C-alpha positions, 0 to 999 in steps of 0.5 A: 232859920229854924230855932231847934238847930240853934247852938250857944256860943259865947263872945268874949274880948281879949285883953293883953296883960303883962305877966311878972316874967315879961311875957303877955298873955290874954285875959278874956272877958265875956261880952254876950251869949248868943244862940247861932246857926253854925255852918261848916265851910267846905270847898263846895261852899267857898273857894279856899283862894278867898281866905287863904286858910284851911277851910277844915277849921272854919265855921260860918255863923248867923244869929236869928235876928243878926244881933251878933252881926250888927254888934260886930260890923262896926268894929271891923274898921274901928282902930280903938275896939277892933275885931281882932280882940274878940273871940268866939267860944263854941264847946271846948274850942276858941275861934277867931273872927275872920269876916263879918257881913250884915248876914254872917260871921266867918270864924277860924279855929284858934286851938281846941282845948290844949289843957284837955290834950295834956290830960290825955297825954298824962293820962296815957303816960300814967297808964303805960 
């Protein structure tokens, strides 16, 4: 793994909080920042039937000393502190963790900054 190809990510934990109108929203708290190697999963790398998901939205992460993998691996089968409440933030996008192994983490795109999309639509309407 070449150090110059490492990208910064942020690991955050989501906590559901009830709003005054009765709906729930996620509040994210930063757990740690890491630099990881990122690989896009394509049809050549892994079969789509394994995950049953759109591979165009999936990435595979690997940290240099496997610190992130070691932190997340015990949370895979933990009921109190489950992996489903952890998210990876990379750039302007949010990813949920799909699978954790000793040498890799597979993540899937949750959203790609909806606030930015609304801003583009509003700007478009203001122009025309």
